[in-house]
C-alpha positions as CSV (number, residue, x, y, z in Angstrom):
1,M,37.4,13.7,-1.3
2,T,39.4,10.7,0.0
3,F,38.9,7.1,-1.0
4,K,37.3,6.3,2.3
5,G,34.8,9.1,1.9
6,R,33.9,8.0,-1.6
7,L,33.4,4.4,-0.4
8,I,31.1,5.4,2.4
9,L,29.0,7.7,0.1
10,L,28.9,4.9,-2.5
11,I,27.6,2.4,0.0
12,I,25.0,4.8,1.4
13,G,23.9,5.6,-2.2
14,I,23.5,2.0,-3.1
15,H,21.6,1.2,0.0
16,L,19.2,4.2,-0.5
17,G,18.7,3.2,-4.1
18,V,17.9,-0.4,-3.3
19,I,15.6,0.5,-0.3
20,G,13.8,3.1,-2.4
21,G,13.4,0.7,-5.4
22,I,12.0,-2.1,-3.3
23,A,9.8,0.2,-1.3
24,L,8.4,1.7,-4.5
25,I,7.6,-1.6,-6.0
26,L,6.0,-2.9,-2.8
27,D,4.0,0.4,-2.5
28,L,2.7,0.2,-6.0
29,N,1.7,-3.4,-5.6
30,L,0.1,-2.9,-2.2
31,Y,-2.4,-0.3,-3.5
32,D,-3.1,-2.1,-6.8
33,Y,-2.3,0.9,-9.1
34,Y,-1.7,-1.5,-12.0
35,V,-5.4,-2.6,-11.9
36,E,-6.9,0.8,-12.7
37,D,-6.7,2.4,-16.1
38,Y,-4.4,5.4,-15.4
39,T,-2.9,7.5,-18.1
40,F,0.9,7.7,-18.2
41,I,0.9,11.2,-16.7
42,E,-1.4,10.2,-13.8
43,F,0.8,7.2,-13.1
44,I,4.0,9.4,-13.1
45,Q,2.2,11.7,-10.6
46,I,1.4,8.8,-8.4
47,V,5.0,7.5,-8.5
48,T,6.5,10.9,-7.8
49,G,4.2,11.5,-4.9
50,R,5.7,8.6,-2.9
51,T,8.6,9.0,-0.5
52,S,10.3,5.9,-1.8
53,F,10.7,7.6,-5.2
54,Y,12.8,10.3,-3.5
55,L,14.9,7.6,-1.7
56,L,15.6,6.0,-5.1
57,L,16.4,9.4,-6.6
58,V,18.8,10.5,-3.8
59,G,20.5,7.1,-4.0
60,F,21.0,7.5,-7.7
61,I,22.3,11.0,-7.3
62,L,24.8,9.9,-4.7
63,I,26.1,7.1,-6.8
64,M,26.6,9.4,-9.8
65,T,28.3,12.0,-7.6
66,V,30.8,9.5,-6.3
67,A,31.4,8.2,-9.8
68,Y,31.9,11.5,-11.5
69,Y,33.3,13.8,-8.7
70,P,36.9,14.7,-9.6
71,G,39.6,13.1,-7.4
72,A,41.9,15.0,-5.2
73,K,44.9,16.5,-7.0
74,K,48.3,15.9,-5.5
């Protein structure tokens, strides 16, 4: 993978992670999930049921892929 390709994937990964994180926080605050008494497992099920969680996850995976993918050999 070239430097330009890595840079583009890194930028996309950072943007997906930021958008997913902000959307997840806004979504959890909008529906007042912190007011109710949920167990930890119920709260994790609520979080993983949101689309914004998967945006955050894909962004993190892209960033890790760009960071640890081996460079081209010459």
